[in-house]
C-alpha positions in Angstrom: 7.6 93.1 -48.6 9.0 89.8 -49.6 9.6 86.9 -47.2 12.4 84.4 -47.1 11.7 80.8 -48.4 12.1 79.4 -44.9 9.5 81.8 -43.5 7.1 81.0 -46.3 7.5 77.3 -45.7 7.0 77.7 -41.9 3.8 79.7 -42.5 2.5 77.0 -44.9 3.3 74.2 -42.5 1.6 76.0 -39.6 -1.4 76.6 -41.7 -1.7 73.0 -42.9 -1.2 71.6 -39.4 -3.9 74.0 -38.2 -2.1 74.2 -34.9 -2.2 77.9 -34.2 -5.1 80.1 -33.2 -4.7 83.8 -33.0 -7.0 85.8 -30.7 -6.5 89.6 -30.6 -7.7 90.8 -27.2 -8.7 94.3 -26.3 -5.8 96.7 -26.5 -3.3 94.2 -28.1 -1.3 95.7 -31.0 -1.3 94.5 -34.6 2.4 93.8 -35.3 2.3 95.0 -38.9 -0.3 96.8 -40.7 1.1 95.8 -44.0 0.8 92.0 -43.2 -2.8 91.5 -42.0 -4.4 88.1 -41.2 -6.0 86.6 -44.3 -9.7 87.5 -44.5 -12.3 84.8 -45.3 -12.3 83.7 -48.9 -8.6 84.7 -49.4 -6.1 82.6 -51.1 -4.9 79.5 -49.2 -1.3 79.3 -47.9 -0.5 76.7 -50.6 -1.6 79.1 -53.4 0.4 81.9 -51.8 3.5 79.7 -51.7 3.1 79.0 -55.5 2.8 82.7 -56.2 5.8 83.4 -54.1 8.3 81.8 -56.6 7.0 84.0 -59.4 7.3 87.2 -57.3 10.6 86.5 -55.6 12.8 88.0 -58.3 10.7 91.0 -58.8 10.4 91.6 -55.1 14.2 91.5 -54.7 14.6 94.2 -57.4 11.8 96.4 -56.2 12.6 96.2 -52.5 14.0 99.8 -52.2 11.0 101.1 -54.1 8.6 99.3 -51.8 10.3 100.8 -48.8 9.7 104.2 -50.1 6.1 103.5 -50.9 5.5 102.1 -47.4 7.0 105.1 -45.8 4.7 107.4 -47.8 1.6 105.3 -47.4 -1.4 107.3 -46.1 -3.1 106.5 -42.8 -6.2 105.3 -44.6 -4.3 102.4 -46.2 -3.0 101.3 -42.8 -6.5 101.4 -41.4 -7.8 99.2 -44.2 -5.0 96.7 -43.5 -5.9 96.7 -39.8 -9.5 96.1 -40.7 -8.4 93.1 -42.7 -6.7 91.9 -39.6 -9.9 92.2 -37.6 -11.7 90.2 -40.3 -9.1 87.6 -40.2 -9.6 87.2 -36.4 -13.3 86.6 -37.0 -12.4 83.9 -39.6 -10.6 82.0 -36.9 -13.7 81.9 -34.6 -14.5 78.3 -35.6 -11.0 77.1 -34.8 -11.2 78.8 -31.4 -14.6 77.3 -30.6 -13.2 73.9 -31.6 -10.2 74.1 -29.3 -12.1 75.6 -26.5 -14.6 72.7 -26.6 -11.9 70.1 -26.7 -9.9 71.7 -23.9 -7.6 74.7 -23.6 -4.5 72.7 -24.4 -6.1 70.1 -26.7 -4.7 71.8 -29.8 -1.2 71.4 -28.4 -1.6 67.7 -27.6 -1.5 66.6 -31.2 1.6 68.6 -32.2 4.7 66.7 -33.0 3.0 63.5 -34.0 2.8 62.2 -30.5 1.3 58.8 -29.9 -2.3 58.8 -28.7 -2.9 59.1 -25.0 -3.6 55.9 -23.0 -6.9 57.4 -21.9 -9.0 56.2 -24.8 -12.8 55.9 -25.1 -12.6 52.1 -24.4 -10.5 52.7 -21.3 -12.9 55.4 -20.2 -15.7 52.8 -20.4 -13.6 50.3 -18.4 -12.9 52.8 -15.7 -16.5 53.9 -15.4 -17.7 50.2 -15.4 -15.4 49.4 -12.5 -16.6 52.4 -10.5 -20.2 51.6 -11.2 -19.6 48.0 -10.1 -18.1 49.2 -6.8 -21.1 51.3 -6.2 -23.4 48.3 -6.5 -21.1 46.0 -4.7 -21.8 48.2 -1.7 -25.5 47.8 -2.2 -25.2 44.0 -2.5 -22.9 43.8 0.5 -25.3 45.6 2.9 -28.1 43.3 1.7 -26.1 40.1 2.2 -26.7 37.9 5.2 -23.0 38.2 6.1 -23.2 42.0 6.5 -26.9 42.6 7.1 -27.2 39.6 9.3 -30.3 38.6 11.3 -32.1 40.2 14.3 -32.2 38.8 17.8 -34.8 36.0 18.2 -36.3 34.4 21.3 -38.2 31.1 21.0 -38.8 28.2 23.4 -37.1 30.1 26.2 -33.8 30.5 24.4 -32.6 33.7 22.7 -30.1 34.1 19.9 -27.9 37.1 19.8 -28.4 37.8 16.1 -25.6 38.7 13.7 -24.4 41.5 11.4 -25.8 45.0 11.4 -29.3 43.9 12.3 -28.2 41.8 15.2 -25.6 44.3 16.6 -28.1 47.3 16.5 -31.2 45.2 17.2 -33.1 46.4 14.1 -36.7 45.5 13.2 -37.4 44.6 9.5 -38.9 48.1 9.0 -35.8 49.7 10.4 -33.6 47.4 8.3 -35.6 48.5 5.2 -35.0 52.1 6.1 -31.3 51.5 6.4 -31.2 50.0 2.9 -32.9 53.1 1.5 -31.1 55.7 3.6 -28.3 56.3 1.0 -31.1 57.2 -1.5 -31.8 60.3 0.5 -28.4 61.7 -0.3 -28.6 60.5 -3.8 -31.9 62.2 -4.5 -30.8 65.6 -3.2 -27.3 65.6 -4.6 -28.1 64.2 -8.1 -30.0 67.4 -9.1 -27.3 69.6 -7.5 -24.5 67.9 -9.4 -26.5 68.1 -12.7 -27.0 71.8 -12.2 -23.3 72.3 -11.2 -22.2 70.7 -14.5 -23.2 73.9 -16.2 -20.6 75.9 -14.2 -17.9 73.4 -13.3 -16.2 70.6 -15.2 -18.4 67.4 -15.0 -15.3 65.2 -14.9 -14.0 66.9 -11.8 -17.4 66.7 -10.2 -17.2 63.0 -10.5 -13.9 63.0 -8.6 -15.4 65.1 -5.8 -18.3 62.6 -5.5 -16.1 59.6 -5.4 -14.1 61.2 -2.6 -17.2 61.7 -0.5 -18.2 58.1 -1.2 -14.9 56.8 0.0 -15.1 58.6 3.3 -18.8 57.7 3.8 -18.2 53.9 3.3 -15.3 54.0 5.8 -17.7 55.8 8.2 -20.2 53.0 7.8 -17.6 50.5 9.1 -17.0 52.8 12.1 -20.7 53.4 13.0 -21.9 52.7 16.5 -25.7 52.7 16.3 -28.7 52.9 13.9 -28.6 56.7 13.4 -24.8 56.9 12.9 -24.8 54.3 10.1 -28.0 55.8 8.6 -26.2 59.2 8.3 -23.2 57.5 6.7 -25.4 55.7 4.2 -26.9 59.1 3.2 -23.4 60.4 2.5 -22.8 57.3 0.4 -25.7 58.4 -1.8 -24.3 62.0 -2.0 -21.0 60.6 -3.3 -22.6 58.3 -5.8 -24.9 61.1 -7.1 -22.3 62.8 -9.3 -21.2 59.6 -11.0 -24.7 58.3 -11.7 -25.8 61.7 -13.2 -22.7 62.3 -15.4 -21.1 58.9 -16.3 -23.8 57.8 -18.9 -23.6 61.0 -21.0 -19.8 60.7 -21.1 -20.1 57.1 -22.4 -22.8 58.1 -24.9 -20.5 60.9 -26.2 -17.5 58.6 -26.8 -19.3 55.4 -27.9 -19.3 54.5 -31.7 -22.5 55.5 -33.4 -23.5 52.0 -34.2 -22.8 50.7 -30.7 -24.2 53.3 -28.4 -26.7 51.0 -26.7 -24.1 48.2 -26.5 -21.7 50.5 -24.7 -24.5 51.5 -22.3 -25.3 47.9 -21.8 -21.7 47.2 -20.7 -22.0 50.0 -18.3 -25.3 49.0 -16.8 -24.3 45.4 -16.8 -22.3 46.4 -13.7 -25.5 46.9 -11.8 -26.5 43.2 -11.5 -22.9 42.1 -11.5 -22.0 44.5 -8.7 -25.0 43.5 -6.6 -24.2 39.8 -7.1 -20.5 40.3 -6.3 -21.7 42.3 -3.2 -23.7 39.3 -2.0 -20.7 37.1 -2.4 -18.3 39.7 -1.0 -20.5 40.5 1.9 -21.1 36.8 2.7 -17.4 36.0 2.6 -15.8 39.0 4.2 -18.7 39.7 6.6 -18.8 36.1 7.7 -15.1 35.9 8.4 -13.7 39.3 9.3 -17.0 41.0 10.3 -19.4 43.3 8.6 -17.3 46.4 9.5 -14.3 45.1 7.5 -16.6 44.8 4.4 -17.2 48.5 4.3 -13.6 49.4 4.9 -12.6 47.1 2.0 -14.9 49.0 -0.3 -13.4 52.3 0.7 -9.9 51.1 0.0 -10.9 49.7 -3.4 -12.3 53.1 -4.5 -9.2 55.2 -3.5 -7.3 54.7 -6.9 -10.3 56.0 -8.9 -10.6 59.0 -6.6 -7.0 59.8 -7.5 -7.7 59.4 -11.2 -10.7 61.7 -10.9 -8.4 64.6 -9.9 -5.2 63.7 -11.9 -6.5 62.8 -15.4 -7.1 65.8 -17.7 -10.8 66.5 -17.4 -13.1 65.9 -20.3 -16.0 68.1 -21.5 -19.5 67.0 -22.1 -21.2 67.9 -25.4 -23.6 70.8 -24.9 -21.5 72.2 -22.0 -18.4 73.6 -23.7 -20.2 77.0 -23.8 -18.9 77.6 -20.3 -15.5 78.5 -21.8 -16.9 80.0 -25.0 -18.6 82.7 -23.0 -15.2 84.2 -22.3 -14.6 84.6 -26.0 -18.1 85.1 -27.2 -18.1 88.9 -27.5 -14.6 89.0 -28.8 -15.6 86.7 -31.7 -18.8 88.5 -32.4 -18.3 91.0 -35.2 -21.5 92.9 -34.4 -20.2 94.1 -31.0 -16.6 94.9 -31.9 -15.4 98.5 -31.6 -14.2 100.4 -34.7 -10.5 100.3 -35.3 -8.6 103.1 -33.5 -7.5 106.1 -35.5 -3.8 105.1 -35.5 -4.6 101.9 -37.3 -2.5 99.7 -35.1 -5.0 98.6 -32.5 -8.6 97.5 -32.2 -10.6 97.0 -29.1 -13.6 94.7 -28.4 -16.1 95.3 -25.6 -16.6 92.3 -23.3 -13.0 91.3 -23.8 -10.4 90.6 -21.2 -10.5 94.1 -19.6 -14.2 94.1 -19.4 -14.3 90.5 -17.9 -11.8 91.5 -15.3 -14.0 94.3 -14.2 -16.9 91.9 -13.7 -15.0 89.5 -11.5 -16.3 90.0 -7.9 -13.8 91.5 -5.6 -15.0 89.8 -2.5 -17.8 87.5 -1.3 -21.1 89.1 -0.2 -24.3 87.4 0.8 -26.3 89.6 -1.6 -24.2 88.5 -4.5 -24.5 84.9 -3.3 -28.3 85.3 -3.1 -28.5 86.7 -6.6 -26.4 83.9 -8.0 -28.5 81.3 -6.1 -31.7 82.8 -7.5 -30.2 82.8 -11.0 -29.3 79.1 -10.7 -32.8 78.3 -9.5 -34.2 80.1 -12.4 -32.1 78.2 -14.9 -32.9 74.9 -13.2 -36.6 75.6 -13.3 -36.4 76.5 -17.0 -34.6 73.2 -17.7 -37.0 71.2 -15.6 -40.0 72.6 -17.4 -38.4 71.8 -20.8 -37.5 68.3 -19.7 -40.9 67.4 -18.3 -42.6 68.6 -21.5 -41.0 65.6 -23.3 -43.8 63.0 -23.2 -41.5 60.2 -24.3 -39.2 60.9 -21.4 -42.0 61.0 -18.9 -43.6 57.8 -20.0 -40.2 56.1 -20.0 -39.5 57.1 -16.5 -42.9 56.0 -15.3 -42.2 52.5 -16.5 -38.7 52.7 -15.0 -40.2 53.6 -11.6 -42.4 50.5 -11.6 -39.6 48.3 -12.7 -37.2 49.6 -10.1 -39.8 49.2 -7.3 -39.5 45.4 -7.9 -35.8 45.2 -8.7 -34.9 47.2 -5.6 -36.7 44.9 -3.3 -35.4 41.8 -5.1 -31.8 43.0 -4.5 -32.4 43.7 -0.8 -34.9 41.0 0.3 -34.0 38.3 -2.2 -31.4 36.4 -0.2 -33.5 36.5 2.9 -36.7 35.4 1.1 -34.9 32.6 -0.6 -33.5 31.4 2.6 -37.0 31.4 4.3 -39.0 29.9 1.3 -36.5 27.3 0.0 -34.2 26.9 3.0 -31.1 27.7 0.9 -28.0 26.8 2.7 -26.0 29.7 1.2 -28.6 32.2 0.0 -26.0 34.9 -0.6 -24.0 32.7 -2.9 -27.1 31.3 -4.6 -28.7 34.7 -5.4 -25.4 36.2 -6.2 -24.6 33.5 -8.7 -28.0 33.7 -10.4 -28.0 37.5 -10.5 -24.4 37.8 -11.9 -24.9 35.3 -14.7 -28.4 36.4 -15.7 -27.6 40.1 -15.3 -24.6 39.9 -17.6 -26.4 37.8 -20.2 -29.6 39.9 -20.1 -28.1 43.3 -20.0 -25.6 42.7 -22.9 -28.3 40.9 -24.9 -30.7 43.8 -24.5 -28.1 46.3 -25.7 -26.8 44.3 -28.7 -30.3 43.4 -29.8 -31.4 47.0 -29.7 -28.4 48.0 -31.9 -29.1 45.1 -34.2 -32.7 45.9 -34.9 -32.0 49.6 -35.1 -31.2 51.9 -32.1 -34.3 54.0 -32.3 -36.7 55.1 -29.5 -39.7 53.1 -30.8 -37.6 49.9 -31.0 -36.4 50.5 -27.5 -40.0 50.7 -26.2 -40.9 47.4 -28.1 -37.9 45.7 -26.4 -38.8 47.2 -23.0 -42.4 46.2 -23.0 -41.9 42.7 -24.5 -39.0 41.7 -22.3 -40.6 43.0 -19.1 -43.9 41.3 -19.7 -42.3 37.9 -20.4 -39.9 38.4 -17.5 -42.8 39.1 -15.1 -44.5 35.9 -16.1 -41.4 33.8 -15.5 -40.6 35.4 -12.2 -44.1 35.1 -10.9 -44.2 31.4 -11.9 -40.9 30.9 -10.2 -42.2 31.8 -6.7 -45.2 29.5 -7.3 -42.9 26.4 -7.3 -42.3 24.5 -4.2 -39.2 22.9 -5.6 -35.9 24.8 -5.4 -34.8 23.6 -8.9 -38.0 24.7 -10.5 -37.6 28.1 -8.9 -34.0 28.5 -10.0 -34.8 27.7 -13.7 -37.8 30.0 -14.0 -36.4 32.8 -12.0 -33.2 32.7 -14.0 -35.1 33.0 -17.3 -37.2 35.8 -15.8 -34.1 37.7 -14.6 -32.5 37.5 -18.1 -35.6 39.0 -19.6 -36.0 41.7 -17.0 -32.3 42.8 -17.1 -32.5 43.2 -20.9 -34.2 46.5 -20.3 -31.2 48.3 -18.6 -29.6 49.7 -21.8 -32.7 50.5 -23.8 -34.4 52.4 -21.0 -31.3 54.6 -20.5 -30.9 55.1 -24.2 -34.4 56.6 -24.3 -33.5 58.9 -21.4 -30.4 60.2 -23.3 -31.9 60.5 -26.8 -35.4 61.7 -26.2 -34.1 65.1 -24.9 -31.7 67.8 -26.2 -28.0 67.3 -25.5 -27.6 70.0 -22.9 -30.4 68.4 -20.8 -28.8 64.9 -20.6 -27.2 65.2 -17.2 -30.4 66.6 -15.8 -32.4 63.8 -17.5 -30.2 61.2 -15.9 -30.5 63.0 -12.5 -34.3 63.2 -12.7 -34.6 59.6 -13.9 -32.4 58.5 -11.0 -34.3 60.6 -8.5 -37.6 59.4 -9.8 -36.9 55.7 -9.8 -35.5 55.8 -6.3 -37.9 58.2 -4.6 -41.0 56.4 -6.0 -39.3 53.1 -6.6 -36.8 51.2 -4.4 -36.8 53.8 -1.6 -40.3 53.0 -0.5 -40.3 49.5 -1.8 -37.9 47.9 0.8 -39.6 49.4 3.9 -43.1 48.6 2.4 -42.1 45.0 1.7 -40.7 44.7 5.2 -44.0 46.0 6.6 -46.1 43.6 4.4 -43.9 40.7 5.6 -44.3 41.8 9.2 -48.1 41.7 8.8 -48.6 38.5 6.7 -45.5 36.7 7.8 -45.3 34.7 4.5 -42.4 35.4 2.2 -43.9 33.5 -0.8 -47.1 35.7 -0.8 -45.0 38.8 -0.3 -42.8 37.9 -3.3 -45.8 37.2 -5.5 -47.4 40.6 -4.7 -44.1 42.3 -5.4 -43.5 40.6 -8.7 -47.0 41.5 -10.0 -45.9 45.2 -10.2 -43.6 44.3 -13.2 -46.8 44.1 -15.3 -47.4 47.8 -14.6 -44.0 48.6 -16.0 -44.7 46.6 -19.1 -47.9 48.6 -19.7 -46.2 52.0 -19.4 -43.6 51.0 -21.9 -46.2 49.5 -24.2 -47.9 52.9 -24.3 -44.6 54.5 -25.2 -44.6 52.6 -28.5 -47.5 54.7 -29.7 -46.2 58.1 -28.6 -44.6 60.2 -31.4 -40.9 60.4 -30.7 -37.8 62.1 -32.2 -34.2 61.3 -31.5 -32.9 64.6 -30.3 -29.3 63.7 -29.8 -28.3 65.5 -33.0 -30.4 68.6 -32.4 -28.8 71.9 -31.5 -27.7 72.6 -28.0 -28.9 75.5 -26.0 -26.2 77.7 -27.6 -27.1 76.7 -31.2 -24.0 74.5 -31.8 -25.2 71.3 -33.4 -24.0 68.2 -31.5 -23.1 66.4 -34.6 -21.0 69.3 -35.9 -19.2 69.7 -32.6 -18.4 66.0 -32.5 -17.0 66.2 -36.0 -14.7 69.1 -35.0 -12.8 67.1 -32.3 -13.6 63.9 -30.4 -13.7 64.1 -26.7 -11.1 61.4 -26.5 -8.7 60.6 -29.4 -8.7 56.8 -29.9 -6.2 55.1 -32.1 -8.5 55.0 -35.1 -9.5 58.6 -34.7 -5.9 59.8 -34.5 -4.9 57.7 -37.6 -7.7 59.3 -39.6 -6.5 62.7 -38.7 
């Protein structure tokens, strides 16, 4: 039957805007058998509109005749029309997948020519950088002399009461080292859990949950009353940080411009030395004036706005994980499993559709069902871990990262105290904080931009990692050989610039040497490895060595020599065959590059203009 010009124009506009997606669920009727959805390969709406003008006069004259023919149409003709409708539904599968990946209401967000949301990729980067900086401000603050303090000391018949955490709780150097690493316990356990949960729950919301735990834990540190109470709170700080550490870098990698991926990662990881340095200064100022407890409470207050954002902002999806929602539609969009059209020609049912899904939803909780689900999760986790550890490039990269972090972790914790003892620095917190923040920013940004400039490939990343670490180890080792404070500052500053240049390239290798759906797990395993074998044991071990030899210069030289081991591992990585797997298919055979071309995770101004 003929349609009015207004209806034809509306249909054409809707088709060009590509704003509607039709999904026929099980048992839903087809409104008109004579007007099926267009099958694949049919004429476009524009062509149909051109043909409409030539047919309008004839359709007006033949309308009574068409009514008679439609009334007398056999059932077989209507069945064929309904079959065409089913084929049309299948043709819309790509559009459904696109909108499901971008979010259930993503397709409606662009209607009406609205201005782009304020939540752009660049602002996502800024928010994540501030959160990352607050995480490391906490680490720098607890290592500062203003918060960590000094232990009670008796000499010449007089005893000092000590200061800070170490003085209030009368901690030995070994206990103090354990306290610095306590938050790692929560980080190690929770990182793998959050990476696994990302397959079942939205990763963006998981970050919000983690930040909420972090906020309460830092407040608890300020209210602690003995060694064990603050140790437990430090463990919970690690639990809160785990979700962010595992999931933030993949989000940044997804939204960064192709030619600036390492540079964006460099901006994010620049917050590590910057945060630690600000933590030294923050801990020294606040801890020295208001007390060490106030420093922890201040951190908790600063994180509250980002906790709220984590639950209020529309959640994003990670590439490789949109299949969580596609599973609901998978069987409905699969033509091989659809039922045949019903005899009346007005309905068609699909197994695994809404009715079938409703029957599979558990009615109530049971321990047997929970146990089965837990075993399933463990099985998936084991499969992913096996696949991840078979990547030789990833394993070699993490081995170098472990050696590197063994040194950097102890530098960040014992640096101010060693500098005060060796060079009699008047304000060791401010001195080390200033050196670390300047050298950290310069080195981290330089490493990222240089890697993008020479070509952001895995072999180039290993060349930069091994060369910068080797030269940085030489300068840092020479710095502790100087008796002059000025010679130490110059050489140590150059060494730190070179050492921090590795931050972006090493994480680039972690993200690009494995398939997209393994990226959160790779970041979690990398984080767990560099801490459980790196800075977790390094701080207590350095404390034990210092207790034995009682010479901070010798202790610092022994520690710095481990950087050469990291350079050797990364040098080996240059000769291992490598492939950038970022563009490979995900575990559900949806190429990452194709998915990113369908709809960006965040619509920036340029992306919206091009649309």
